[in-house]
mmCIF file of the C-alpha atoms, coordinates in Angstrom:
data_MODEL
# 
_entry.id   MODEL 
# 
loop_
_atom_site.group_PDB 
_atom_site.id 
_atom_site.type_symbol 
_atom_site.label_atom_id 
_atom_site.label_alt_id 
_atom_site.label_comp_id 
_atom_site.label_asym_id 
_atom_site.label_entity_id 
_atom_site.label_seq_id 
_atom_site.pdbx_PDB_ins_code 
_atom_site.Cartn_x 
_atom_site.Cartn_y 
_atom_site.Cartn_z 
_atom_site.occupancy 
_atom_site.B_iso_or_equiv 
_atom_site.pdbx_formal_charge 
_atom_site.auth_seq_id 
_atom_site.auth_comp_id 
_atom_site.auth_asym_id 
_atom_site.auth_atom_id 
_atom_site.pdbx_PDB_model_num 
ATOM 1   C CA . MET A 1 1   ? 110.549 76.616  85.670  1.00 0.00 ? 1   MET A CA 1 
ATOM 2   C CA . GLU A 1 2   ? 111.547 80.281  86.005  1.00 0.00 ? 2   GLU A CA 1 
ATOM 3   C CA . ILE A 1 3   ? 111.295 80.202  89.814  1.00 0.00 ? 3   ILE A CA 1 
ATOM 4   C CA . ALA A 1 4   ? 113.807 77.346  90.115  1.00 0.00 ? 4   ALA A CA 1 
ATOM 5   C CA . ARG A 1 5   ? 116.206 79.072  87.744  1.00 0.00 ? 5   ARG A CA 1 
ATOM 6   C CA . ARG A 1 6   ? 116.027 82.369  89.665  1.00 0.00 ? 6   ARG A CA 1 
ATOM 7   C CA . ALA A 1 7   ? 116.405 80.584  92.993  1.00 0.00 ? 7   ALA A CA 1 
ATOM 8   C CA . GLY A 1 8   ? 119.444 78.732  91.645  1.00 0.00 ? 8   GLY A CA 1 
ATOM 9   C CA . VAL A 1 9   ? 118.044 75.289  92.399  1.00 0.00 ? 9   VAL A CA 1 
ATOM 10  C CA . GLU A 1 10  ? 116.853 72.354  90.383  1.00 0.00 ? 10  GLU A CA 1 
ATOM 11  C CA . ARG A 1 11  ? 113.184 72.064  89.584  1.00 0.00 ? 11  ARG A CA 1 
ATOM 12  C CA . SER A 1 12  ? 113.023 68.782  91.497  1.00 0.00 ? 12  SER A CA 1 
ATOM 13  C CA . VAL A 1 13  ? 114.085 70.574  94.706  1.00 0.00 ? 13  VAL A CA 1 
ATOM 14  C CA . LEU A 1 14  ? 111.076 72.897  94.450  1.00 0.00 ? 14  LEU A CA 1 
ATOM 15  C CA . TYR A 1 15  ? 108.672 70.040  93.816  1.00 0.00 ? 15  TYR A CA 1 
ATOM 16  C CA . ARG A 1 16  ? 110.171 67.990  96.642  1.00 0.00 ? 16  ARG A CA 1 
ATOM 17  C CA . HIS A 1 17  ? 109.760 70.917  99.058  1.00 0.00 ? 17  HIS A CA 1 
ATOM 18  C CA . PHE A 1 18  ? 106.363 72.194  97.880  1.00 0.00 ? 18  PHE A CA 1 
ATOM 19  C CA . GLY A 1 19  ? 104.853 69.087  96.296  1.00 0.00 ? 19  GLY A CA 1 
ATOM 20  C CA . SER A 1 20  ? 103.146 70.910  93.447  1.00 0.00 ? 20  SER A CA 1 
ATOM 21  C CA . LYS A 1 21  ? 103.047 74.130  91.488  1.00 0.00 ? 21  LYS A CA 1 
ATOM 22  C CA . SER A 1 22  ? 99.802  74.978  93.256  1.00 0.00 ? 22  SER A CA 1 
ATOM 23  C CA . GLU A 1 23  ? 101.381 74.581  96.707  1.00 0.00 ? 23  GLU A CA 1 
ATOM 24  C CA . LEU A 1 24  ? 104.362 76.705  95.663  1.00 0.00 ? 24  LEU A CA 1 
ATOM 25  C CA . PHE A 1 25  ? 101.972 79.420  94.501  1.00 0.00 ? 25  PHE A CA 1 
ATOM 26  C CA . ARG A 1 26  ? 99.955  79.111  97.709  1.00 0.00 ? 26  ARG A CA 1 
ATOM 27  C CA . GLN A 1 27  ? 103.052 79.610  99.871  1.00 0.00 ? 27  GLN A CA 1 
ATOM 28  C CA . ALA A 1 28  ? 104.851 82.227  97.775  1.00 0.00 ? 28  ALA A CA 1 
ATOM 29  C CA . LEU A 1 29  ? 102.048 84.503  96.620  1.00 0.00 ? 29  LEU A CA 1 
ATOM 30  C CA . THR A 1 30  ? 98.636  83.560  97.878  1.00 0.00 ? 30  THR A CA 1 
ATOM 31  C CA . GLN A 1 31  ? 99.314  83.242  101.601 1.00 0.00 ? 31  GLN A CA 1 
ATOM 32  C CA . PRO A 1 32  ? 100.928 86.697  101.966 1.00 0.00 ? 32  PRO A CA 1 
ATOM 33  C CA . PHE A 1 33  ? 98.127  88.191  99.857  1.00 0.00 ? 33  PHE A CA 1 
ATOM 34  C CA . LEU A 1 34  ? 95.479  86.476  101.996 1.00 0.00 ? 34  LEU A CA 1 
ATOM 35  C CA . ARG A 1 35  ? 97.149  87.715  105.185 1.00 0.00 ? 35  ARG A CA 1 
ATOM 36  C CA . PHE A 1 36  ? 97.062  91.237  103.763 1.00 0.00 ? 36  PHE A CA 1 
ATOM 37  C CA . ILE A 1 37  ? 93.347  90.978  102.921 1.00 0.00 ? 37  ILE A CA 1 
ATOM 38  C CA . GLU A 1 38  ? 92.524  89.596  106.361 1.00 0.00 ? 38  GLU A CA 1 
ATOM 39  C CA . SER A 1 39  ? 94.515  92.279  108.176 1.00 0.00 ? 39  SER A CA 1 
ATOM 40  C CA . TRP A 1 40  ? 93.763  95.397  106.127 1.00 0.00 ? 40  TRP A CA 1 
ATOM 41  C CA . THR A 1 41  ? 90.754  97.394  107.125 1.00 0.00 ? 41  THR A CA 1 
ATOM 42  C CA . PRO A 1 42  ? 89.828  100.998 106.504 1.00 0.00 ? 42  PRO A CA 1 
ATOM 43  C CA . PRO A 1 43  ? 90.534  103.577 109.212 1.00 0.00 ? 43  PRO A CA 1 
ATOM 44  C CA . PRO A 1 44  ? 88.034  103.395 112.071 1.00 0.00 ? 44  PRO A CA 1 
ATOM 45  C CA . VAL A 1 45  ? 85.121  105.822 112.184 1.00 0.00 ? 45  VAL A CA 1 
ATOM 46  C CA . ASP A 1 46  ? 86.681  107.749 115.083 1.00 0.00 ? 46  ASP A CA 1 
ATOM 47  C CA . SER A 1 47  ? 89.653  108.842 113.022 1.00 0.00 ? 47  SER A CA 1 
ATOM 48  C CA . LEU A 1 48  ? 87.358  109.851 110.198 1.00 0.00 ? 48  LEU A CA 1 
ATOM 49  C CA . LEU A 1 49  ? 85.397  112.158 112.441 1.00 0.00 ? 49  LEU A CA 1 
ATOM 50  C CA . SER A 1 50  ? 88.530  114.007 113.488 1.00 0.00 ? 50  SER A CA 1 
ATOM 51  C CA . GLY A 1 51  ? 87.745  116.982 111.308 1.00 0.00 ? 51  GLY A CA 1 
ATOM 52  C CA . LEU A 1 52  ? 89.834  116.069 108.294 1.00 0.00 ? 52  LEU A CA 1 
ATOM 53  C CA . PRO A 1 53  ? 88.402  117.491 105.072 1.00 0.00 ? 53  PRO A CA 1 
ATOM 54  C CA . ASP A 1 54  ? 86.697  114.898 102.869 1.00 0.00 ? 54  ASP A CA 1 
ATOM 55  C CA . ALA A 1 55  ? 89.340  115.152 100.132 1.00 0.00 ? 55  ALA A CA 1 
ATOM 56  C CA . LEU A 1 56  ? 92.235  114.613 102.536 1.00 0.00 ? 56  LEU A CA 1 
ATOM 57  C CA . LEU A 1 57  ? 90.489  111.722 104.215 1.00 0.00 ? 57  LEU A CA 1 
ATOM 58  C CA . MET A 1 58  ? 89.776  110.048 100.877 1.00 0.00 ? 58  MET A CA 1 
ATOM 59  C CA . ARG A 1 59  ? 93.388  110.663 99.834  1.00 0.00 ? 59  ARG A CA 1 
ATOM 60  C CA . HIS A 1 60  ? 94.581  108.770 102.931 1.00 0.00 ? 60  HIS A CA 1 
ATOM 61  C CA . PHE A 1 61  ? 92.170  105.918 102.239 1.00 0.00 ? 61  PHE A CA 1 
ATOM 62  C CA . VAL A 1 62  ? 93.060  105.618 98.542  1.00 0.00 ? 62  VAL A CA 1 
ATOM 63  C CA . ALA A 1 63  ? 96.809  105.960 99.197  1.00 0.00 ? 63  ALA A CA 1 
ATOM 64  C CA . GLY A 1 64  ? 96.699  103.303 101.943 1.00 0.00 ? 64  GLY A CA 1 
ATOM 65  C CA . LEU A 1 65  ? 94.799  100.864 99.766  1.00 0.00 ? 65  LEU A CA 1 
ATOM 66  C CA . HIS A 1 66  ? 97.113  101.591 96.828  1.00 0.00 ? 66  HIS A CA 1 
ATOM 67  C CA . GLN A 1 67  ? 100.235 101.031 98.925  1.00 0.00 ? 67  GLN A CA 1 
ATOM 68  C CA . GLN A 1 68  ? 98.985  97.727  100.305 1.00 0.00 ? 68  GLN A CA 1 
ATOM 69  C CA . LEU A 1 69  ? 97.824  96.425  96.928  1.00 0.00 ? 69  LEU A CA 1 
ATOM 70  C CA . HIS A 1 70  ? 101.038 97.597  95.279  1.00 0.00 ? 70  HIS A CA 1 
ATOM 71  C CA . GLU A 1 71  ? 103.051 95.492  97.742  1.00 0.00 ? 71  GLU A CA 1 
ATOM 72  C CA . HIS A 1 72  ? 101.072 92.459  96.556  1.00 0.00 ? 72  HIS A CA 1 
ATOM 73  C CA . ARG A 1 73  ? 100.751 93.477  92.898  1.00 0.00 ? 73  ARG A CA 1 
ATOM 74  C CA . HIS A 1 74  ? 102.328 90.290  91.533  1.00 0.00 ? 74  HIS A CA 1 
ATOM 75  C CA . ALA A 1 75  ? 99.841  88.064  93.333  1.00 0.00 ? 75  ALA A CA 1 
ATOM 76  C CA . LEU A 1 76  ? 97.031  90.433  92.432  1.00 0.00 ? 76  LEU A CA 1 
ATOM 77  C CA . ARG A 1 77  ? 97.972  90.381  88.740  1.00 0.00 ? 77  ARG A CA 1 
ATOM 78  C CA . PHE A 1 78  ? 98.159  86.604  88.789  1.00 0.00 ? 78  PHE A CA 1 
ATOM 79  C CA . LEU A 1 79  ? 94.782  86.296  90.505  1.00 0.00 ? 79  LEU A CA 1 
ATOM 80  C CA . LEU A 1 80  ? 93.147  88.703  88.078  1.00 0.00 ? 80  LEU A CA 1 
ATOM 81  C CA . PHE A 1 81  ? 94.652  87.413  84.872  1.00 0.00 ? 81  PHE A CA 1 
ATOM 82  C CA . ARG A 1 82  ? 95.351  83.738  85.593  1.00 0.00 ? 82  ARG A CA 1 
ATOM 83  C CA . GLY A 1 83  ? 93.345  82.944  88.699  1.00 0.00 ? 83  GLY A CA 1 
ATOM 84  C CA . ASP A 1 84  ? 91.300  80.373  86.823  1.00 0.00 ? 84  ASP A CA 1 
ATOM 85  C CA . GLU A 1 85  ? 94.470  78.237  86.800  1.00 0.00 ? 85  GLU A CA 1 
ATOM 86  C CA . LEU A 1 86  ? 94.364  77.856  90.596  1.00 0.00 ? 86  LEU A CA 1 
ATOM 87  C CA . ASP A 1 87  ? 93.069  74.635  92.033  1.00 0.00 ? 87  ASP A CA 1 
ATOM 88  C CA . PRO A 1 88  ? 89.391  75.085  92.970  1.00 0.00 ? 88  PRO A CA 1 
ATOM 89  C CA . GLU A 1 89  ? 89.986  74.889  96.739  1.00 0.00 ? 89  GLU A CA 1 
ATOM 90  C CA . LEU A 1 90  ? 92.635  77.606  96.685  1.00 0.00 ? 90  LEU A CA 1 
ATOM 91  C CA . ARG A 1 91  ? 90.555  79.769  94.344  1.00 0.00 ? 91  ARG A CA 1 
ATOM 92  C CA . ALA A 1 92  ? 87.553  79.463  96.689  1.00 0.00 ? 92  ALA A CA 1 
ATOM 93  C CA . GLN A 1 93  ? 89.759  80.435  99.654  1.00 0.00 ? 93  GLN A CA 1 
ATOM 94  C CA . VAL A 1 94  ? 91.035  83.515  97.814  1.00 0.00 ? 94  VAL A CA 1 
ATOM 95  C CA . VAL A 1 95  ? 87.535  84.551  96.715  1.00 0.00 ? 95  VAL A CA 1 
ATOM 96  C CA . ARG A 1 96  ? 86.201  84.160  100.281 1.00 0.00 ? 96  ARG A CA 1 
ATOM 97  C CA . ALA A 1 97  ? 89.052  86.233  101.705 1.00 0.00 ? 97  ALA A CA 1 
ATOM 98  C CA . ILE A 1 98  ? 88.567  88.984  99.141  1.00 0.00 ? 98  ILE A CA 1 
ATOM 99  C CA . ARG A 1 99  ? 84.803  88.993  99.700  1.00 0.00 ? 99  ARG A CA 1 
ATOM 100 C CA . ASP A 1 100 ? 85.280  89.199  103.483 1.00 0.00 ? 100 ASP A CA 1 
ATOM 101 C CA . GLY A 1 101 ? 87.876  91.955  103.100 1.00 0.00 ? 101 GLY A CA 1 
ATOM 102 C CA . LEU A 1 102 ? 85.573  93.968  100.845 1.00 0.00 ? 102 LEU A CA 1 
ATOM 103 C CA . ALA A 1 103 ? 82.680  93.495  103.279 1.00 0.00 ? 103 ALA A CA 1 
ATOM 104 C CA . SER A 1 104 ? 84.859  94.902  106.050 1.00 0.00 ? 104 SER A CA 1 
ATOM 105 C CA . ILE A 1 105 ? 85.846  97.863  103.895 1.00 0.00 ? 105 ILE A CA 1 
ATOM 106 C CA . GLN A 1 106 ? 82.219  98.421  102.907 1.00 0.00 ? 106 GLN A CA 1 
ATOM 107 C CA . GLU A 1 107 ? 81.088  98.406  106.526 1.00 0.00 ? 107 GLU A CA 1 
ATOM 108 C CA . GLY A 1 108 ? 83.665  101.029 107.487 1.00 0.00 ? 108 GLY A CA 1 
ATOM 109 C CA . VAL A 1 109 ? 83.020  103.151 104.402 1.00 0.00 ? 109 VAL A CA 1 
ATOM 110 C CA . GLN A 1 110 ? 79.265  103.078 104.915 1.00 0.00 ? 110 GLN A CA 1 
ATOM 111 C CA . ALA A 1 111 ? 79.623  104.208 108.533 1.00 0.00 ? 111 ALA A CA 1 
ATOM 112 C CA . ASN A 1 112 ? 82.010  106.959 107.488 1.00 0.00 ? 112 ASN A CA 1 
ATOM 113 C CA . MET A 1 113 ? 79.777  108.098 104.640 1.00 0.00 ? 113 MET A CA 1 
ATOM 114 C CA . ALA A 1 114 ? 76.819  108.338 107.022 1.00 0.00 ? 114 ALA A CA 1 
ATOM 115 C CA . ALA A 1 115 ? 78.875  110.250 109.598 1.00 0.00 ? 115 ALA A CA 1 
ATOM 116 C CA . ARG A 1 116 ? 79.876  112.724 106.893 1.00 0.00 ? 116 ARG A CA 1 
ATOM 117 C CA . ARG A 1 117 ? 76.288  112.971 105.601 1.00 0.00 ? 117 ARG A CA 1 
ATOM 118 C CA . PHE A 1 118 ? 76.893  111.324 102.241 1.00 0.00 ? 118 PHE A CA 1 
ATOM 119 C CA . PRO A 1 119 ? 74.080  109.118 100.948 1.00 0.00 ? 119 PRO A CA 1 
ATOM 120 C CA . THR A 1 120 ? 74.675  105.488 101.925 1.00 0.00 ? 120 THR A CA 1 
ATOM 121 C CA . ALA A 1 121 ? 72.014  103.668 99.908  1.00 0.00 ? 121 ALA A CA 1 
ATOM 122 C CA . HIS A 1 122 ? 74.623  102.348 97.492  1.00 0.00 ? 122 HIS A CA 1 
ATOM 123 C CA . ALA A 1 123 ? 77.804  102.363 99.553  1.00 0.00 ? 123 ALA A CA 1 
ATOM 124 C CA . ASP A 1 124 ? 78.564  98.972  98.023  1.00 0.00 ? 124 ASP A CA 1 
ATOM 125 C CA . ILE A 1 125 ? 78.833  100.593 94.596  1.00 0.00 ? 125 ILE A CA 1 
ATOM 126 C CA . ALA A 1 126 ? 81.118  103.297 95.992  1.00 0.00 ? 126 ALA A CA 1 
ATOM 127 C CA . VAL A 1 127 ? 83.411  100.642 97.504  1.00 0.00 ? 127 VAL A CA 1 
ATOM 128 C CA . ARG A 1 128 ? 83.375  98.616  94.310  1.00 0.00 ? 128 ARG A CA 1 
ATOM 129 C CA . ALA A 1 129 ? 84.248  101.681 92.226  1.00 0.00 ? 129 ALA A CA 1 
ATOM 130 C CA . VAL A 1 130 ? 87.077  102.865 94.496  1.00 0.00 ? 130 VAL A CA 1 
ATOM 131 C CA . VAL A 1 131 ? 88.611  99.403  94.866  1.00 0.00 ? 131 VAL A CA 1 
ATOM 132 C CA . SER A 1 132 ? 88.294  98.812  91.108  1.00 0.00 ? 132 SER A CA 1 
ATOM 133 C CA . MET A 1 133 ? 90.045  102.086 90.321  1.00 0.00 ? 133 MET A CA 1 
ATOM 134 C CA . VAL A 1 134 ? 92.883  101.348 92.724  1.00 0.00 ? 134 VAL A CA 1 
ATOM 135 C CA . VAL A 1 135 ? 93.221  97.747  91.506  1.00 0.00 ? 135 VAL A CA 1 
ATOM 136 C CA . GLY A 1 136 ? 93.408  99.099  87.952  1.00 0.00 ? 136 GLY A CA 1 
ATOM 137 C CA . LEU A 1 137 ? 96.113  101.577 88.949  1.00 0.00 ? 137 LEU A CA 1 
ATOM 138 C CA . VAL A 1 138 ? 98.111  98.789  90.570  1.00 0.00 ? 138 VAL A CA 1 
ATOM 139 C CA . THR A 1 139 ? 97.706  96.076  87.958  1.00 0.00 ? 139 THR A CA 1 
ATOM 140 C CA . LEU A 1 140 ? 97.966  98.047  84.728  1.00 0.00 ? 140 LEU A CA 1 
ATOM 141 C CA . PRO A 1 141 ? 101.469 99.310  84.017  1.00 0.00 ? 141 PRO A CA 1 
ATOM 142 C CA . PRO A 1 142 ? 101.693 103.115 83.564  1.00 0.00 ? 142 PRO A CA 1 
ATOM 143 C CA . GLU A 1 143 ? 103.159 102.741 80.079  1.00 0.00 ? 143 GLU A CA 1 
ATOM 144 C CA . VAL A 1 144 ? 99.820  101.523 78.696  1.00 0.00 ? 144 VAL A CA 1 
ATOM 145 C CA . PHE A 1 145 ? 98.485  105.034 79.307  1.00 0.00 ? 145 PHE A CA 1 
ATOM 146 C CA . SER A 1 146 ? 100.762 107.105 77.115  1.00 0.00 ? 146 SER A CA 1 
ATOM 147 C CA . SER A 1 147 ? 99.351  110.495 78.078  1.00 0.00 ? 147 SER A CA 1 
ATOM 148 C CA . ALA A 1 148 ? 98.674  109.947 81.777  1.00 0.00 ? 148 ALA A CA 1 
ATOM 149 C CA . PRO A 1 149 ? 101.149 111.206 84.371  1.00 0.00 ? 149 PRO A CA 1 
ATOM 150 C CA . ASP A 1 150 ? 103.101 108.506 86.177  1.00 0.00 ? 150 ASP A CA 1 
ATOM 151 C CA . ASP A 1 151 ? 103.656 110.621 89.285  1.00 0.00 ? 151 ASP A CA 1 
ATOM 152 C CA . GLU A 1 152 ? 101.947 108.516 91.948  1.00 0.00 ? 152 GLU A CA 1 
ATOM 153 C CA . ALA A 1 153 ? 101.076 111.504 94.164  1.00 0.00 ? 153 ALA A CA 1 
ATOM 154 C CA . ILE A 1 154 ? 99.274  113.264 91.298  1.00 0.00 ? 154 ILE A CA 1 
ATOM 155 C CA . VAL A 1 155 ? 97.402  110.122 90.278  1.00 0.00 ? 155 VAL A CA 1 
ATOM 156 C CA . LEU A 1 156 ? 96.261  109.284 93.830  1.00 0.00 ? 156 LEU A CA 1 
ATOM 157 C CA . SER A 1 157 ? 95.176  112.872 94.524  1.00 0.00 ? 157 SER A CA 1 
ATOM 158 C CA . TYR A 1 158 ? 93.199  112.948 91.298  1.00 0.00 ? 158 TYR A CA 1 
ATOM 159 C CA . VAL A 1 159 ? 91.491  109.598 91.979  1.00 0.00 ? 159 VAL A CA 1 
ATOM 160 C CA . SER A 1 160 ? 90.655  110.745 95.515  1.00 0.00 ? 160 SER A CA 1 
ATOM 161 C CA . ALA A 1 161 ? 89.117  113.958 94.196  1.00 0.00 ? 161 ALA A CA 1 
ATOM 162 C CA . LEU A 1 162 ? 87.089  111.995 91.630  1.00 0.00 ? 162 LEU A CA 1 
ATOM 163 C CA . VAL A 1 163 ? 85.687  109.809 94.386  1.00 0.00 ? 163 VAL A CA 1 
ATOM 164 C CA . VAL A 1 164 ? 84.851  112.624 96.808  1.00 0.00 ? 164 VAL A CA 1 
ATOM 165 C CA . HIS A 1 165 ? 83.160  114.748 94.155  1.00 0.00 ? 165 HIS A CA 1 
ATOM 166 C CA . GLY A 1 166 ? 81.360  111.734 92.729  1.00 0.00 ? 166 GLY A CA 1 
ATOM 167 C CA . LEU A 1 167 ? 79.994  110.775 96.138  1.00 0.00 ? 167 LEU A CA 1 
ATOM 168 C CA . ALA A 1 168 ? 78.674  114.292 96.638  1.00 0.00 ? 168 ALA A CA 1 
ATOM 169 C CA . LEU A 1 169 ? 76.538  114.235 93.497  1.00 0.00 ? 169 LEU A CA 1 
ATOM 170 C CA . ALA A 1 170 ? 73.231  112.524 92.893  1.00 0.00 ? 170 ALA A CA 1 
ATOM 171 C CA . PRO A 1 171 ? 72.829  110.674 89.575  1.00 0.00 ? 171 PRO A CA 1 
ATOM 172 C CA . ALA A 1 172 ? 70.897  113.594 88.059  1.00 0.00 ? 172 ALA A CA 1 
ATOM 173 C CA . GLY A 1 173 ? 73.669  116.022 89.042  1.00 0.00 ? 173 GLY A CA 1 
ATOM 174 C CA . GLU A 1 174 ? 71.907  117.283 92.148  1.00 0.00 ? 174 GLU A CA 1 
ATOM 175 C CA . VAL A 1 175 ? 73.926  117.616 95.305  1.00 0.00 ? 175 VAL A CA 1 
ATOM 176 C CA . ALA A 1 176 ? 73.045  114.521 97.332  1.00 0.00 ? 176 ALA A CA 1 
ATOM 177 C CA . ARG A 1 177 ? 74.835  115.406 100.532 1.00 0.00 ? 177 ARG A CA 1 
ATOM 178 C CA . SER A 1 178 ? 72.536  116.042 103.460 1.00 0.00 ? 178 SER A CA 1 
ATOM 179 C CA . SER A 1 179 ? 72.487  119.404 105.097 1.00 0.00 ? 179 SER A CA 1 
ATOM 180 C CA . PRO A 1 180 ? 74.053  119.560 108.581 1.00 0.00 ? 180 PRO A CA 1 
# 
């Protein structure tokens, strides 16, 4: 096992301490990732009403989510690409935590969208799209995109601008933002 080799211990020591590969994964990757999901929430509505321009506010949101997910990218990659290998109880716990975390984000985003006069009918789709974009940025290595810049600041600013301008448009291209 690669983990035992890197830790400089025998495989039997890991199994004696953790009991199983699943328990080792739970302690080493899943638990910190779950703590992150449970503790991370979007900025409160008050801070969003502080007069920051939409683009700057979205940049802070996207950058914060990116930073947090990047810190847990190894667990995130495992969950996305090999999560079906988790024991069912652990997988259910992870799915519940992610679902609860996304619900919290959605609640905050919907309140903030309403306060800024963006349409909120499909805030869930907006959250899903933003989180999906950021998860993609975190989990896919930059080298798979040969022509894309790898400067994180440029990428996050561009994604933020895409989101803000996308939220401001109705599906038919009409401006959907309410008038003040």
